[in-house]
PDBQT receptor file of N, H, CA, C and O in Angstrom, charges set to zero:
ATOM      1  N   UNK A   1       0.850  -1.231   0.021  1.00  0.00    +0.000 N 
ATOM      2  CA  UNK A   1      -0.058  -0.038   0.056  1.00  0.00    +0.000 C 
ATOM      3  C   UNK A   1       0.891   1.263  -0.005  1.00  0.00    +0.000 C 
ATOM      4  O   UNK A   1       1.932   1.276   0.652  1.00  0.00    +0.000 OA
ATOM      5  N   UNK A   2       0.525   2.318  -0.778  1.00  0.00    +0.000 N 
ATOM      6  H   UNK A   2      -0.320   2.307  -1.312  1.00  0.00    +0.000 HD
ATOM      7  CA  UNK A   2       1.300   3.382  -0.999  1.00  0.00    +0.000 C 
ATOM      8  C   UNK A   2       1.295   4.185   0.321  1.00  0.00    +0.000 C 
ATOM      9  O   UNK A   2       0.427   3.933   1.157  1.00  0.00    +0.000 OA
ATOM     10  N   UNK A   3       2.195   5.111   0.543  1.00  0.00    +0.000 N 
ATOM     11  H   UNK A   3       2.900   5.316  -0.135  1.00  0.00    +0.000 HD
ATOM     12  CA  UNK A   3       2.077   5.897   1.763  1.00  0.00    +0.000 C 
ATOM     13  C   UNK A   3       1.054   6.973   1.596  1.00  0.00    +0.000 C 
ATOM     14  O   UNK A   3       0.711   7.502   2.653  1.00  0.00    +0.000 OA
ATOM     15  N   UNK A   4       0.473   7.428   0.473  1.00  0.00    +0.000 N 
ATOM     16  H   UNK A   4       0.752   6.999  -0.386  1.00  0.00    +0.000 HD
ATOM     17  CA  UNK A   4      -0.539   8.345   0.216  1.00  0.00    +0.000 C 
ATOM     18  C   UNK A   4      -1.659   7.608   0.770  1.00  0.00    +0.000 C 
ATOM     19  O   UNK A   4      -2.275   8.222   1.641  1.00  0.00    +0.000 OA
ATOM     20  N   UNK A   5      -2.081   6.434   0.481  1.00  0.00    +0.000 N 
ATOM     21  H   UNK A   5      -1.580   5.935  -0.226  1.00  0.00    +0.000 HD
ATOM     22  CA  UNK A   5      -3.306   5.729   0.922  1.00  0.00    +0.000 C 
ATOM     23  C   UNK A   5      -3.196   5.567   2.545  1.00  0.00    +0.000 C 
ATOM     24  O   UNK A   5      -4.186   5.744   3.255  1.00  0.00    +0.000 OA
ATOM     25  N   UNK A   6      -2.319   5.326   2.912  1.00  0.00    +0.000 N 
ATOM     26  H   UNK A   6      -1.514   5.183   2.335  1.00  0.00    +0.000 HD
ATOM     27  CA  UNK A   6      -1.917   5.254   4.408  1.00  0.00    +0.000 C 
ATOM     28  C   UNK A   6      -2.273   6.413   5.049  1.00  0.00    +0.000 C 
ATOM     29  O   UNK A   6      -3.049   6.421   6.004  1.00  0.00    +0.000 OA
ATOM     30  N   UNK A   7      -1.732   7.441   4.563  1.00  0.00    +0.000 N 
ATOM     31  H   UNK A   7      -1.101   7.434   3.787  1.00  0.00    +0.000 HD
ATOM     32  CA  UNK A   7      -2.048   8.898   5.275  1.00  0.00    +0.000 C 
ATOM     33  C   UNK A   7      -3.492   9.217   5.173  1.00  0.00    +0.000 C 
ATOM     34  O   UNK A   7      -4.097   9.655   6.151  1.00  0.00    +0.000 OA
ATOM     35  N   UNK A   8      -4.126   8.998   3.922  1.00  0.00    +0.000 N 
ATOM     36  H   UNK A   8      -3.634   8.643   3.127  1.00  0.00    +0.000 HD
ATOM     37  CA  UNK A   8      -5.563   9.122   3.823  1.00  0.00    +0.000 C 
ATOM     38  C   UNK A   8      -6.554   8.405   4.850  1.00  0.00    +0.000 C 
ATOM     39  O   UNK A   8      -7.596   8.893   5.288  1.00  0.00    +0.000 OA
ATOM     40  N   UNK A   9      -6.058   7.236   5.125  1.00  0.00    +0.000 N 
ATOM     41  H   UNK A   9      -5.211   6.840   4.768  1.00  0.00    +0.000 HD
ATOM     42  CA  UNK A   9      -6.673   6.301   5.951  1.00  0.00    +0.000 C 
ATOM     43  C   UNK A   9      -6.476   6.640   7.354  1.00  0.00    +0.000 C 
ATOM     44  O   UNK A   9      -7.305   6.399   8.231  1.00  0.00    +0.000 OA
ATOM     45  N   UNK A  10      -5.237   7.265   7.557  1.00  0.00    +0.000 N 
ATOM     46  H   UNK A  10      -4.563   7.461   6.844  1.00  0.00    +0.000 HD
ATOM     47  CA  UNK A  10      -5.077   7.718   8.964  1.00  0.00    +0.000 C 
ATOM     48  C   UNK A  10      -5.902   9.005   9.305  1.00  0.00    +0.000 C 
ATOM     49  O   UNK A  10      -6.504   9.196  10.362  1.00  0.00    +0.000 OA
ATOM     50  N   UNK A  11      -5.835   9.795   8.312  1.00  0.00    +0.000 N 
ATOM     51  H   UNK A  11      -5.345   9.640   7.454  1.00  0.00    +0.000 HD
ATOM     52  CA  UNK A  11      -6.460  11.048   8.569  1.00  0.00    +0.000 C 
ATOM     53  C   UNK A  11      -8.046  10.958   8.885  1.00  0.00    +0.000 C 
ATOM     54  O   UNK A  11      -8.672  11.776   9.560  1.00  0.00    +0.000 OA
ATOM     55  N   UNK A  12      -8.587   9.763   8.243  1.00  0.00    +0.000 N 
ATOM     56  H   UNK A  12      -8.079   9.098   7.696  1.00  0.00    +0.000 HD
ATOM     57  CA  UNK A  12     -10.039   9.510   8.544  1.00  0.00    +0.000 C 
ATOM     58  C   UNK A  12     -10.323   8.991   9.867  1.00  0.00    +0.000 C 
ATOM     59  O   UNK A  12     -11.489   8.944  10.260  1.00  0.00    +0.000 OA
ATOM     60  N   UNK A  13      -9.408   8.618  10.550  1.00  0.00    +0.000 N 
ATOM     61  H   UNK A  13      -8.461   8.656  10.231  1.00  0.00    +0.000 HD
ATOM     62  CA  UNK A  13      -9.576   8.349  12.045  1.00  0.00    +0.000 C 
ATOM     63  C   UNK A  13      -9.754   9.451  13.028  1.00  0.00    +0.000 C 
ATOM     64  O   UNK A  13      -9.364  10.592  12.780  1.00  0.00    +0.000 OA
ATOM     65  N   UNK A  14     -10.382   9.098  14.219  1.00  0.00    +0.000 N 
ATOM     66  H   UNK A  14     -10.699   8.172  14.420  1.00  0.00    +0.000 HD
ATOM     67  CA  UNK A  14     -10.418   9.990  15.127  1.00  0.00    +0.000 C 
ATOM     68  C   UNK A  14      -9.247  10.186  15.820  1.00  0.00    +0.000 C 
ATOM     69  O   UNK A  14      -8.381   9.335  15.617  1.00  0.00    +0.000 OA
ATOM     70  N   UNK A  15      -8.952  11.193  16.683  1.00  0.00    +0.000 N 
ATOM     71  H   UNK A  15      -9.656  11.884  16.848  1.00  0.00    +0.000 HD
ATOM     72  CA  UNK A  15      -8.014  11.228  17.637  1.00  0.00    +0.000 C 
ATOM     73  C   UNK A  15      -7.772  10.062  18.604  1.00  0.00    +0.000 C 
ATOM     74  O   UNK A  15      -6.668   9.559  18.814  1.00  0.00    +0.000 OA
ATOM     75  N   UNK A  16      -8.904   9.699  19.155  1.00  0.00    +0.000 N 
ATOM     76  H   UNK A  16      -9.800  10.108  18.984  1.00  0.00    +0.000 HD
ATOM     77  CA  UNK A  16      -8.722   8.455  20.066  1.00  0.00    +0.000 C 
ATOM     78  C   UNK A  16      -8.134   7.269  19.308  1.00  0.00    +0.000 C 
ATOM     79  O   UNK A  16      -7.220   6.546  19.704  1.00  0.00    +0.000 OA
ATOM     80  N   UNK A  17      -8.855   7.175  18.066  1.00  0.00    +0.000 N 
ATOM     81  H   UNK A  17      -9.597   7.762  17.745  1.00  0.00    +0.000 HD
ATOM     82  CA  UNK A  17      -8.370   5.847  17.376  1.00  0.00    +0.000 C 
ATOM     83  C   UNK A  17      -6.847   5.944  17.077  1.00  0.00    +0.000 C 
ATOM     84  O   UNK A  17      -6.090   4.992  17.264  1.00  0.00    +0.000 OA
ATOM     85  N   UNK A  18      -6.427   7.206  16.581  1.00  0.00    +0.000 N 
ATOM     86  H   UNK A  18      -7.043   7.980  16.429  1.00  0.00    +0.000 HD
ATOM     87  CA  UNK A  18      -5.037   7.335  16.231  1.00  0.00    +0.000 C 
ATOM     88  C   UNK A  18      -4.029   7.057  17.538  1.00  0.00    +0.000 C 
ATOM     89  O   UNK A  18      -2.970   6.440  17.426  1.00  0.00    +0.000 OA
ATOM     90  N   UNK A  19      -4.509   7.590  18.748  1.00  0.00    +0.000 N 
ATOM     91  H   UNK A  19      -5.370   8.091  18.840  1.00  0.00    +0.000 HD
ATOM     92  CA  UNK A  19      -3.651   7.229  19.824  1.00  0.00    +0.000 C 
ATOM     93  C   UNK A  19      -3.649   5.973  20.256  1.00  0.00    +0.000 C 
ATOM     94  O   UNK A  19      -2.674   5.482  20.824  1.00  0.00    +0.000 OA
ATOM     95  N   UNK A  20      -4.939   5.227  19.984  1.00  0.00    +0.000 N 
ATOM     96  H   UNK A  20      -5.731   5.626  19.523  1.00  0.00    +0.000 HD
ATOM     97  CA  UNK A  20      -4.843   3.699  20.187  1.00  0.00    +0.000 C 
ATOM     98  C   UNK A  20      -3.944   2.971  19.394  1.00  0.00    +0.000 C 
ATOM     99  O   UNK A  20      -3.274   2.050  19.860  1.00  0.00    +0.000 OA
ATOM    100  N   UNK A  21      -3.880   3.403  17.979  1.00  0.00    +0.000 N 
ATOM    101  H   UNK A  21      -4.424   4.152  17.600  1.00  0.00    +0.000 HD
ATOM    102  CA  UNK A  21      -2.998   2.846  16.853  1.00  0.00    +0.000 C 
ATOM    103  C   UNK A  21      -1.634   3.085  17.386  1.00  0.00    +0.000 C 
ATOM    104  O   UNK A  21      -0.819   2.165  17.318  1.00  0.00    +0.000 OA
ATOM    105  N   UNK A  22      -1.277   4.297  17.943  1.00  0.00    +0.000 N 
ATOM    106  H   UNK A  22      -1.938   5.044  17.999  1.00  0.00    +0.000 HD
ATOM    107  CA  UNK A  22       0.005   4.525  17.975  1.00  0.00    +0.000 C 
ATOM    108  C   UNK A  22       0.534   3.746  19.416  1.00  0.00    +0.000 C 
ATOM    109  O   UNK A  22       1.701   3.362  19.481  1.00  0.00    +0.000 OA
ATOM    110  N   UNK A  23      -0.351   3.556  20.489  1.00  0.00    +0.000 N 
ATOM    111  H   UNK A  23      -1.299   3.869  20.436  1.00  0.00    +0.000 HD
ATOM    112  CA  UNK A  23       0.042   2.637  21.431  1.00  0.00    +0.000 C 
ATOM    113  C   UNK A  23       0.178   1.251  20.925  1.00  0.00    +0.000 C 
ATOM    114  O   UNK A  23       1.132   0.671  21.444  1.00  0.00    +0.000 OA
ATOM    115  N   UNK A  24      -0.374   0.670  20.218  1.00  0.00    +0.000 N 
ATOM    116  H   UNK A  24      -1.149   1.141  19.797  1.00  0.00    +0.000 HD
ATOM    117  CA  UNK A  24      -0.181  -0.576  19.457  1.00  0.00    +0.000 C 
ATOM    118  C   UNK A  24       1.274  -0.712  18.893  1.00  0.00    +0.000 C 
ATOM    119  O   UNK A  24       2.048  -1.648  19.093  1.00  0.00    +0.000 OA
ATOM    120  N   UNK A  25       1.489   0.441  18.131  1.00  0.00    +0.000 N 
ATOM    121  H   UNK A  25       0.860   1.202  17.969  1.00  0.00    +0.000 HD
ATOM    122  CA  UNK A  25       2.624   0.399  17.322  1.00  0.00    +0.000 C 
ATOM    123  C   UNK A  25       3.857   0.439  18.234  1.00  0.00    +0.000 C 
ATOM    124  O   UNK A  25       4.870  -0.234  18.044  1.00  0.00    +0.000 OA
ATOM    125  N   UNK A  26       3.644   1.386  19.348  1.00  0.00    +0.000 N 
ATOM    126  H   UNK A  26       2.821   1.933  19.503  1.00  0.00    +0.000 HD
ATOM    127  CA  UNK A  26       4.768   1.529  20.231  1.00  0.00    +0.000 C 
ATOM    128  C   UNK A  26       5.159   0.186  20.872  1.00  0.00    +0.000 C 
ATOM    129  O   UNK A  26       6.343  -0.115  21.027  1.00  0.00    +0.000 OA
ATOM    130  N   UNK A  27       4.012  -0.722  21.291  1.00  0.00    +0.000 N 
ATOM    131  H   UNK A  27       3.050  -0.478  21.166  1.00  0.00    +0.000 HD
ATOM    132  CA  UNK A  27       4.171  -1.861  21.758  1.00  0.00    +0.000 C 
ATOM    133  C   UNK A  27       4.886  -2.931  20.812  1.00  0.00    +0.000 C 
ATOM    134  O   UNK A  27       5.585  -3.827  21.286  1.00  0.00    +0.000 OA
ATOM    135  N   UNK A  28       4.664  -2.775  19.445  1.00  0.00    +0.000 N 
ATOM    136  H   UNK A  28       4.097  -2.047  19.061  1.00  0.00    +0.000 HD
ATOM    137  CA  UNK A  28       5.279  -3.540  18.582  1.00  0.00    +0.000 C 
ATOM    138  C   UNK A  28       6.654  -3.267  18.192  1.00  0.00    +0.000 C 
ATOM    139  O   UNK A  28       7.446  -4.074  17.708  1.00  0.00    +0.000 OA
ATOM    140  N   UNK A  29       6.857  -1.994  18.468  1.00  0.00    +0.000 N 
ATOM    141  H   UNK A  29       6.213  -1.337  18.861  1.00  0.00    +0.000 HD
ATOM    142  CA  UNK A  29       8.383  -1.502  18.320  1.00  0.00    +0.000 C 
ATOM    143  C   UNK A  29       9.225  -2.122  19.406  1.00  0.00    +0.000 C 
ATOM    144  O   UNK A  29      10.261  -2.755  19.202  1.00  0.00    +0.000 OA
ATOM    145  N   UNK A  30       8.647  -1.866  20.646  1.00  0.00    +0.000 N 
ATOM    146  H   UNK A  30       7.806  -1.352  20.812  1.00  0.00    +0.000 HD
ATOM    147  CA  UNK A  30       9.410  -2.516  21.787  1.00  0.00    +0.000 C 
ATOM    148  C   UNK A  30       9.527  -4.016  21.488  1.00  0.00    +0.000 C 
ATOM    149  O   UNK A  30      10.647  -4.500  21.650  1.00  0.00    +0.000 OA
ATOM    150  N   UNK A  31       8.618  -4.761  21.109  1.00  0.00    +0.000 N 
ATOM    151  H   UNK A  31       7.708  -4.368  20.977  1.00  0.00    +0.000 HD
ATOM    152  CA  UNK A  31       8.807  -6.041  20.773  1.00  0.00    +0.000 C 
ATOM    153  C   UNK A  31       9.872  -6.398  19.913  1.00  0.00    +0.000 C 
ATOM    154  O   UNK A  31      10.629  -7.350  20.101  1.00  0.00    +0.000 OA
ATOM    155  N   UNK A  32       9.914  -5.532  18.875  1.00  0.00    +0.000 N 
ATOM    156  H   UNK A  32       9.299  -4.758  18.721  1.00  0.00    +0.000 HD
ATOM    157  CA  UNK A  32      10.845  -5.617  17.620  1.00  0.00    +0.000 C 
ATOM    158  C   UNK A  32      12.339  -5.396  18.197  1.00  0.00    +0.000 C 
ATOM    159  O   UNK A  32      13.316  -6.023  17.787  1.00  0.00    +0.000 OA
ATOM    160  N   UNK A  33      12.368  -4.488  19.132  1.00  0.00    +0.000 N 
ATOM    161  H   UNK A  33      11.574  -3.979  19.465  1.00  0.00    +0.000 HD
ATOM    162  CA  UNK A  33      13.775  -4.125  19.730  1.00  0.00    +0.000 C 
ATOM    163  C   UNK A  33      14.233  -5.209  20.398  1.00  0.00    +0.000 C 
ATOM    164  O   UNK A  33      15.417  -5.522  20.269  1.00  0.00    +0.000 OA
ATOM    165  N   UNK A  34      13.387  -5.940  21.203  1.00  0.00    +0.000 N 
ATOM    166  H   UNK A  34      12.426  -5.685  21.308  1.00  0.00    +0.000 HD
ATOM    167  CA  UNK A  34      13.858  -7.007  22.026  1.00  0.00    +0.000 C 
ATOM    168  C   UNK A  34      14.140  -8.274  21.067  1.00  0.00    +0.000 C 
ATOM    169  O   UNK A  34      15.053  -9.033  21.393  1.00  0.00    +0.000 OA
ATOM    170  N   UNK A  35      13.487  -8.503  20.040  1.00  0.00    +0.000 N 
ATOM    171  H   UNK A  35      12.746  -7.886  19.774  1.00  0.00    +0.000 HD
ATOM    172  CA  UNK A  35      13.855  -9.410  19.116  1.00  0.00    +0.000 C 
ATOM    173  C   UNK A  35      15.076  -9.409  18.542  1.00  0.00    +0.000 C 
ATOM    174  O   UNK A  35      15.778 -10.389  18.292  1.00  0.00    +0.000 OA
ATOM    175  N   UNK A  36      15.327  -8.133  18.319  1.00  0.00    +0.000 N 
ATOM    176  H   UNK A  36      14.756  -7.337  18.522  1.00  0.00    +0.000 HD
ATOM    177  CA  UNK A  36      16.702  -7.554  17.660  1.00  0.00    +0.000 C 
ATOM    178  C   UNK A  36      17.977  -7.717  18.701  1.00  0.00    +0.000 C 
ATOM    179  O   UNK A  36      19.072  -8.149  18.342  1.00  0.00    +0.000 OA
ATOM    180  N   UNK A  37      17.712  -7.370  19.827  1.00  0.00    +0.000 N 
ATOM    181  H   UNK A  37      16.823  -7.019  20.119  1.00  0.00    +0.000 HD
ATOM    182  CA  UNK A  37      18.655  -7.747  20.929  1.00  0.00    +0.000 C 
ATOM    183  C   UNK A  37      18.899  -9.226  21.190  1.00  0.00    +0.000 C 
ATOM    184  O   UNK A  37      20.028  -9.603  21.502  1.00  0.00    +0.000 OA
ATOM    185  N   UNK A  38      17.929 -10.041  21.080  1.00  0.00    +0.000 N 
ATOM    186  H   UNK A  38      17.011  -9.734  20.826  1.00  0.00    +0.000 HD
ATOM    187  CA  UNK A  38      18.201 -11.395  21.156  1.00  0.00    +0.000 C 
ATOM    188  C   UNK A  38      18.469 -12.282  19.891  1.00  0.00    +0.000 C 
ATOM    189  O   UNK A  38      18.417 -13.512  19.913  1.00  0.00    +0.000 OA
ATOM    190  N   UNK A  39      18.775 -11.494  18.738  1.00  0.00    +0.000 N 
ATOM    191  H   UNK A  39      18.817 -10.496  18.720  1.00  0.00    +0.000 HD
ATOM    192  CA  UNK A  39      18.989 -12.157  17.335  1.00  0.00    +0.000 C 
ATOM    193  C   UNK A  39      17.862 -12.962  17.004  1.00  0.00    +0.000 C 
ATOM    194  O   UNK A  39      18.070 -14.066  16.500  1.00  0.00    +0.000 OA
ATOM    195  N   UNK A  40      16.624 -12.545  17.227  1.00  0.00    +0.000 N 
ATOM    196  H   UNK A  40      16.455 -11.649  17.637  1.00  0.00    +0.000 HD
ATOM    197  CA  UNK A  40      15.513 -13.250  16.723  1.00  0.00    +0.000 C 
ATOM    198  C   UNK A  40      14.702 -12.665  15.771  1.00  0.00    +0.000 C 
ATOM    199  O   UNK A  40      13.811 -13.309  15.215  1.00  0.00    +0.000 OA
ATOM    200  N   UNK A  41      14.943 -11.422  15.514  1.00  0.00    +0.000 N 
ATOM    201  H   UNK A  41      15.666 -10.899  15.965  1.00  0.00    +0.000 HD
ATOM    202  CA  UNK A  41      14.458 -10.732  14.513  1.00  0.00    +0.000 C 
ATOM    203  C   UNK A  41      14.693 -11.204  13.054  1.00  0.00    +0.000 C 
ATOM    204  O   UNK A  41      15.820 -11.317  12.571  1.00  0.00    +0.000 OA
ATOM    205  N   UNK A  42      13.434 -11.495  12.327  1.00  0.00    +0.000 N 
ATOM    206  H   UNK A  42      12.518 -11.404  12.719  1.00  0.00    +0.000 HD
ATOM    207  CA  UNK A  42      13.780 -12.010  11.037  1.00  0.00    +0.000 C 
ATOM    208  C   UNK A  42      13.183 -11.075  10.000  1.00  0.00    +0.000 C 
ATOM    209  O   UNK A  42      13.415 -11.346   8.822  1.00  0.00    +0.000 OA
ATOM    210  N   UNK A  43      12.488 -10.072  10.268  1.00  0.00    +0.000 N 
ATOM    211  H   UNK A  43      12.300  -9.851  11.226  1.00  0.00    +0.000 HD
ATOM    212  CA  UNK A  43      12.035  -9.224   9.286  1.00  0.00    +0.000 C 
ATOM    213  C   UNK A  43      12.520  -7.790   9.828  1.00  0.00    +0.000 C 
ATOM    214  O   UNK A  43      11.797  -7.099  10.546  1.00  0.00    +0.000 OA
ATOM    215  N   UNK A  44      13.825  -7.400   9.417  1.00  0.00    +0.000 N 
ATOM    216  H   UNK A  44      14.412  -7.961   8.834  1.00  0.00    +0.000 HD
ATOM    217  CA  UNK A  44      14.366  -6.316   9.951  1.00  0.00    +0.000 C 
ATOM    218  C   UNK A  44      13.816  -5.054   9.422  1.00  0.00    +0.000 C 
ATOM    219  O   UNK A  44      13.961  -4.009  10.057  1.00  0.00    +0.000 OA
ATOM    220  N   UNK A  45      13.136  -5.095   8.194  1.00  0.00    +0.000 N 
ATOM    221  H   UNK A  45      13.018  -5.944   7.678  1.00  0.00    +0.000 HD
ATOM    222  CA  UNK A  45      12.595  -3.869   7.812  1.00  0.00    +0.000 C 
ATOM    223  C   UNK A  45      11.332  -3.283   8.549  1.00  0.00    +0.000 C 
ATOM    224  O   UNK A  45      11.020  -2.096   8.462  1.00  0.00    +0.000 OA
ATOM    225  N   UNK A  46      10.697  -4.128   9.215  1.00  0.00    +0.000 N 
ATOM    226  H   UNK A  46      10.951  -5.093   9.286  1.00  0.00    +0.000 HD
ATOM    227  CA  UNK A  46       9.370  -4.034  10.035  1.00  0.00    +0.000 C 
ATOM    228  C   UNK A  46       9.762  -2.847  11.009  1.00  0.00    +0.000 C 
ATOM    229  O   UNK A  46       9.007  -1.891  11.183  1.00  0.00    +0.000 OA
ATOM    230  N   UNK A  47      10.887  -2.960  11.581  1.00  0.00    +0.000 N 
ATOM    231  H   UNK A  47      11.501  -3.738  11.440  1.00  0.00    +0.000 HD
ATOM    232  CA  UNK A  47      11.169  -1.859  12.623  1.00  0.00    +0.000 C 
ATOM    233  C   UNK A  47      10.955  -0.431  11.895  1.00  0.00    +0.000 C 
ATOM    234  O   UNK A  47      10.175   0.370  12.409  1.00  0.00    +0.000 OA
ATOM    235  N   UNK A  48      11.544  -0.152  10.871  1.00  0.00    +0.000 N 
ATOM    236  H   UNK A  48      12.177  -0.803  10.454  1.00  0.00    +0.000 HD
ATOM    237  CA  UNK A  48      11.782   1.126  10.136  1.00  0.00    +0.000 C 
ATOM    238  C   UNK A  48      10.090   1.309   9.811  1.00  0.00    +0.000 C 
ATOM    239  O   UNK A  48       9.668   2.419  10.136  1.00  0.00    +0.000 OA
ATOM    240  N   UNK A  49       9.208   0.498   9.296  1.00  0.00    +0.000 N 
ATOM    241  H   UNK A  49       9.551  -0.403   9.032  1.00  0.00    +0.000 HD
ATOM    242  CA  UNK A  49       7.993   0.637   9.045  1.00  0.00    +0.000 C 
ATOM    243  C   UNK A  49       7.202   1.047  10.134  1.00  0.00    +0.000 C 
ATOM    244  O   UNK A  49       6.286   1.851   9.966  1.00  0.00    +0.000 OA
ATOM    245  N   UNK A  50       7.490   0.533  11.318  1.00  0.00    +0.000 N 
ATOM    246  H   UNK A  50       8.235  -0.120  11.454  1.00  0.00    +0.000 HD
ATOM    247  CA  UNK A  50       6.572   0.805  12.462  1.00  0.00    +0.000 C 
ATOM    248  C   UNK A  50       6.949   2.252  12.951  1.00  0.00    +0.000 C 
ATOM    249  O   UNK A  50       6.062   2.930  13.469  1.00  0.00    +0.000 OA
ATOM    250  N   UNK A  51       8.246   2.770  12.811  1.00  0.00    +0.000 N 
ATOM    251  H   UNK A  51       8.967   2.219  12.390  1.00  0.00    +0.000 HD
ATOM    252  CA  UNK A  51       8.676   3.970  13.327  1.00  0.00    +0.000 C 
ATOM    253  C   UNK A  51       8.011   5.063  12.368  1.00  0.00    +0.000 C 
ATOM    254  O   UNK A  51       7.666   6.165  12.794  1.00  0.00    +0.000 OA
ATOM    255  N   UNK A  52       7.871   4.693  11.129  1.00  0.00    +0.000 N 
ATOM    256  H   UNK A  52       8.152   3.797  10.783  1.00  0.00    +0.000 HD
ATOM    257  CA  UNK A  52       7.546   5.704  10.226  1.00  0.00    +0.000 C 
ATOM    258  C   UNK A  52       6.035   5.737  10.293  1.00  0.00    +0.000 C 
ATOM    259  O   UNK A  52       5.559   6.812   9.928  1.00  0.00    +0.000 OA
ATOM    260  N   UNK A  53       5.241   4.890  10.642  1.00  0.00    +0.000 N 
ATOM    261  H   UNK A  53       5.628   4.017  10.938  1.00  0.00    +0.000 HD
ATOM    262  CA  UNK A  53       3.808   4.914  10.861  1.00  0.00    +0.000 C 
ATOM    263  C   UNK A  53       3.668   5.800  11.934  1.00  0.00    +0.000 C 
ATOM    264  O   UNK A  53       2.994   6.823  11.815  1.00  0.00    +0.000 OA
ATOM    265  N   UNK A  54       4.333   5.454  13.138  1.00  0.00    +0.000 N 
ATOM    266  H   UNK A  54       4.880   4.622  13.236  1.00  0.00    +0.000 HD
ATOM    267  CA  UNK A  54       4.239   6.321  14.430  1.00  0.00    +0.000 C 
ATOM    268  C   UNK A  54       4.533   7.794  13.971  1.00  0.00    +0.000 C 
ATOM    269  O   UNK A  54       3.674   8.630  14.251  1.00  0.00    +0.000 OA
ATOM    270  N   UNK A  55       5.570   8.166  13.347  1.00  0.00    +0.000 N 
ATOM    271  H   UNK A  55       6.267   7.487  13.120  1.00  0.00    +0.000 HD
ATOM    272  CA  UNK A  55       5.773   9.466  12.974  1.00  0.00    +0.000 C 
ATOM    273  C   UNK A  55       4.524   9.976  12.062  1.00  0.00    +0.000 C 
ATOM    274  O   UNK A  55       4.089  11.103  12.295  1.00  0.00    +0.000 OA
ATOM    275  N   UNK A  56       4.056   9.359  11.252  1.00  0.00    +0.000 N 
ATOM    276  H   UNK A  56       4.410   8.443  11.063  1.00  0.00    +0.000 HD
ATOM    277  CA  UNK A  56       2.879   9.844  10.624  1.00  0.00    +0.000 C 
ATOM    278  C   UNK A  56       1.739  10.097  11.499  1.00  0.00    +0.000 C 
ATOM    279  O   UNK A  56       1.069  11.113  11.313  1.00  0.00    +0.000 OA
ATOM    280  N   UNK A  57       1.444   9.264  12.452  1.00  0.00    +0.000 N 
ATOM    281  H   UNK A  57       1.989   8.439  12.603  1.00  0.00    +0.000 HD
ATOM    282  CA  UNK A  57       0.359   9.503  13.441  1.00  0.00    +0.000 C 
ATOM    283  C   UNK A  57       0.693  10.681  14.146  1.00  0.00    +0.000 C 
ATOM    284  O   UNK A  57      -0.203  11.509  14.308  1.00  0.00    +0.000 OA
ATOM    285  N   UNK A  58       1.823  10.906  14.594  1.00  0.00    +0.000 N 
ATOM    286  H   UNK A  58       2.551  10.234  14.463  1.00  0.00    +0.000 HD
ATOM    287  CA  UNK A  58       2.314  12.030  15.482  1.00  0.00    +0.000 C 
ATOM    288  C   UNK A  58       2.125  13.299  14.649  1.00  0.00    +0.000 C 
ATOM    289  O   UNK A  58       1.666  14.293  15.211  1.00  0.00    +0.000 OA
ATOM    290  N   UNK A  59       2.455  13.342  13.304  1.00  0.00    +0.000 N 
ATOM    291  H   UNK A  59       2.828  12.534  12.848  1.00  0.00    +0.000 HD
ATOM    292  CA  UNK A  59       2.368  14.378  12.489  1.00  0.00    +0.000 C 
ATOM    293  C   UNK A  59       0.961  14.804  12.399  1.00  0.00    +0.000 C 
ATOM    294  O   UNK A  59       0.742  16.002  12.579  1.00  0.00    +0.000 OA
ATOM    295  N   UNK A  60      -0.124  13.945  12.126  1.00  0.00    +0.000 N 
ATOM    296  H   UNK A  60       0.053  12.972  11.980  1.00  0.00    +0.000 HD
ATOM    297  CA  UNK A  60      -1.420  14.208  12.098  1.00  0.00    +0.000 C 
ATOM    298  C   UNK A  60      -1.956  14.746  13.190  1.00  0.00    +0.000 C 
ATOM    299  O   UNK A  60      -2.698  15.722  13.075  1.00  0.00    +0.000 OA
ATOM    300  N   UNK A  61      -1.659  14.184  14.456  1.00  0.00    +0.000 N 
ATOM    301  H   UNK A  61      -1.056  13.391  14.549  1.00  0.00    +0.000 HD
ATOM    302  CA  UNK A  61      -2.089  14.688  15.643  1.00  0.00    +0.000 C 
ATOM    303  C   UNK A  61      -1.603  16.027  15.839  1.00  0.00    +0.000 C 
ATOM    304  O   UNK A  61      -2.423  16.877  16.184  1.00  0.00    +0.000 OA
ATOM    305  N   UNK A  62      -0.175  16.410  15.643  1.00  0.00    +0.000 N 
ATOM    306  H   UNK A  62       0.491  15.719  15.363  1.00  0.00    +0.000 HD
ATOM    307  CA  UNK A  62       0.279  17.745  15.728  1.00  0.00    +0.000 C 
ATOM    308  C   UNK A  62      -0.443  18.741  14.927  1.00  0.00    +0.000 C 
ATOM    309  O   UNK A  62      -0.669  19.889  15.309  1.00  0.00    +0.000 OA
ATOM    310  N   UNK A  63      -0.822  18.204  13.708  1.00  0.00    +0.000 N 
ATOM    311  H   UNK A  63      -0.638  17.272  13.397  1.00  0.00    +0.000 HD
ATOM    312  CA  UNK A  63      -1.470  19.395  12.757  1.00  0.00    +0.000 C 
ATOM    313  C   UNK A  63      -2.919  19.607  13.318  1.00  0.00    +0.000 C 
ATOM    314  O   UNK A  63      -3.440  20.715  13.197  1.00  0.00    +0.000 OA
ATOM    315  N   UNK A  64      -3.573  18.596  13.916  1.00  0.00    +0.000 N 
ATOM    316  H   UNK A  64      -3.150  17.695  14.014  1.00  0.00    +0.000 HD
ATOM    317  CA  UNK A  64      -4.885  18.877  14.416  1.00  0.00    +0.000 C 
ATOM    318  C   UNK A  64      -4.797  19.659  15.642  1.00  0.00    +0.000 C 
ATOM    319  O   UNK A  64      -5.714  20.435  15.911  1.00  0.00    +0.000 OA
ATOM    320  N   UNK A  65      -3.703  19.528  16.481  1.00  0.00    +0.000 N 
ATOM    321  H   UNK A  65      -2.958  18.898  16.263  1.00  0.00    +0.000 HD
ATOM    322  CA  UNK A  65      -3.560  20.311  17.636  1.00  0.00    +0.000 C 
ATOM    323  C   UNK A  65      -3.423  21.822  17.431  1.00  0.00    +0.000 C 
ATOM    324  O   UNK A  65      -3.652  22.603  18.355  1.00  0.00    +0.000 OA
ATOM    325  N   UNK A  66      -3.104  22.167  16.396  1.00  0.00    +0.000 N 
ATOM    326  H   UNK A  66      -2.918  21.533  15.646  1.00  0.00    +0.000 HD
ATOM    327  CA  UNK A  66      -2.750  23.680  15.896  1.00  0.00    +0.000 C 
ATOM    328  C   UNK A  66      -4.191  24.523  15.866  1.00  0.00    +0.000 C 
ATOM    329  O   UNK A  66      -4.209  25.704  15.520  1.00  0.00    +0.000 OA
TER     330      UNK A  66
């Protein structure tokens, strides 16, 4: 899925849903960090994808807060 589609889908969500999604992604990021530290991480690109989506959500929330 392209980034533009992801952004449009995220913008359609409410603030509460965005914060919930960000919490889920933060938990996944922590899990991925532990897997990396214990040499169990198989999909190394996923960590970057999670960080990118968290950044998108934070950007949308910041724009709405202005």
